[in-house]
C-alpha positions as CSV (number, residue, x, y, z in Angstrom):
1,M,-16.1,35.1,24.7
2,P,-15.2,33.1,27.7
3,A,-18.0,35.1,29.6
4,A,-20.5,34.7,27.5
5,V,-20.4,30.6,27.3
6,R,-20.4,31.1,31.1
7,E,-23.8,33.2,31.4
8,G,-25.2,30.8,28.8
9,T,-25.6,33.5,26.2
10,I,-24.0,31.4,23.6
11,D,-23.9,28.0,23.0
12,A,-20.3,27.3,21.1
13,V,-17.5,28.8,20.6
14,Y,-15.7,28.0,17.4
15,R,-12.4,30.5,17.9
16,T,-9.4,29.6,19.8
17,L,-9.8,30.1,23.8
18,T,-6.5,30.5,25.5
19,T,-5.6,27.6,28.0
20,A,-6.4,29.9,30.9
21,D,-10.2,30.1,29.7
22,L,-10.7,26.5,28.6
23,D,-9.6,25.3,32.0
24,D,-11.8,28.0,33.8
25,L,-14.8,26.9,31.3
26,A,-14.6,23.2,32.0
27,K,-14.6,23.4,35.7
28,Q,-18.4,24.2,34.9
29,R,-20.4,21.4,35.5
30,D,-23.1,22.6,32.7
31,V,-20.2,23.7,29.9
32,K,-18.7,20.7,27.5
33,V,-14.8,21.6,26.6
34,H,-13.7,19.6,23.6
35,T,-10.3,19.9,22.8
36,G,-8.1,18.3,20.2
37,S,-4.7,16.9,19.7
38,G,-1.9,18.3,17.5
39,N,-0.9,22.2,17.8
40,G,-3.0,23.7,20.7
41,N,-6.8,23.7,21.5
42,G,-9.0,24.8,19.5
43,I,-10.6,24.2,16.0
44,R,-8.8,25.7,12.8
45,Y,-10.3,27.2,9.5
46,V,-8.3,27.4,6.4
47,V,-9.4,29.0,3.2
48,L,-8.0,28.6,0.0
49,D,-8.9,30.7,-2.4
50,F,-7.7,29.6,-6.0
51,A,-8.4,33.1,-7.3
52,T,-6.5,35.1,-5.2
53,Q,-4.0,33.0,-3.9
54,P,-0.2,32.9,-4.9
55,Y,-0.4,31.6,-8.3
56,G,-4.1,32.0,-8.7
57,T,-6.4,32.3,-11.3
58,K,-6.6,35.9,-11.1
59,T,-3.0,37.0,-10.1
60,K,-0.5,38.2,-12.9
61,N,1.7,35.1,-12.6
62,A,-1.1,32.5,-12.5
63,D,-0.5,28.7,-12.4
64,P,-2.8,26.2,-11.6
65,K,-0.5,23.3,-10.8
66,K,1.5,25.8,-8.3
67,A,-2.0,27.1,-7.3
68,L,-2.8,23.6,-6.4
69,A,0.4,22.2,-4.4
70,D,-1.4,24.1,-1.2
71,R,-3.9,22.4,-1.6
72,E,-2.1,19.1,-1.9
73,L,-0.3,19.8,1.2
74,L,-3.4,20.5,3.3
75,D,-4.7,17.3,2.3
76,R,-1.6,15.2,3.3
77,A,-1.0,17.3,6.7
78,V,-4.9,16.7,7.1
79,E,-4.2,12.9,6.9
80,A,-1.6,13.0,9.5
81,W,-3.4,14.8,12.0
82,P,-6.0,12.6,14.4
83,R,-9.3,13.7,14.5
84,T,-9.1,16.2,11.8
85,R,-11.8,17.0,9.3
86,L,-11.1,19.1,6.0
87,A,-14.4,20.1,4.3
88,V,-14.0,22.4,0.8
89,V,-16.4,24.8,-0.4
90,R,-15.9,24.4,-4.4
91,G,-15.9,27.9,-5.5
92,G,-16.5,29.7,-2.5
93,P,-14.7,33.1,-1.3
94,H,-13.6,33.7,2.2
95,H,-17.1,34.9,3.0
96,V,-18.8,31.7,2.4
97,L,-21.6,32.2,4.7
98,N,-22.4,35.5,2.7
99,D,-22.2,33.9,-0.3
100,L,-24.4,31.6,-2.9
101,Q,-23.0,28.3,-1.0
102,H,-23.9,29.7,2.3
103,R,-26.9,27.1,3.3
104,S,-24.4,24.0,2.3
105,V,-21.4,26.1,4.8
106,A,-23.7,26.6,7.6
107,A,-24.9,22.7,7.4
108,E,-21.6,21.6,7.1
109,V,-20.7,23.7,10.8
110,V,-23.8,22.0,12.2
111,T,-22.8,18.7,11.7
112,F,-19.7,19.4,13.0
113,L,-21.3,20.8,16.4
114,E,-23.6,17.7,16.6
115,A,-20.7,15.1,16.4
116,L,-19.0,17.4,19.2
117,R,-21.8,16.1,21.4
118,N,-20.7,12.3,20.1
119,D,-16.9,12.2,20.7
120,L,-16.6,13.6,17.0
121,V,-18.8,10.8,15.6
122,P,-21.7,12.5,13.6
123,A,-24.7,11.5,13.4
124,I,-24.9,10.2,9.9
125,A,-22.2,8.7,7.8
126,V,-22.6,8.1,4.2
127,G,-21.8,4.7,2.9
128,A,-21.7,4.9,-0.3
129,S,-22.7,7.9,-2.6
130,A,-22.3,8.4,-6.8
131,W,-22.1,12.3,-6.5
């Protein structure tokens, strides 16, 4: 993947690259490398499927309160990490880009990539909403 960035075949990388790859790419004038603070460089994705995760609705030991605990822990962790964003796809399976919500998920990814160009400041900020 680093070679494709160097050659201009792809414009963005959303998977973790090695530190050596990031250092190498940062030396190129036409490549902008964004790194974050925290546990290493990169963007992390976490998928919680409330149907199949431990204590999920489709497991034999289903317990909604225990299943929700993972999400609450993740919420607290995100609040503690600087420059972190948590997007939740309600009812989305682990393959959300191939499911009914694919357009909304793709829009969220595009919004994030656009914000990368502006030091993670989104182009659109919702001030208030009733939905």
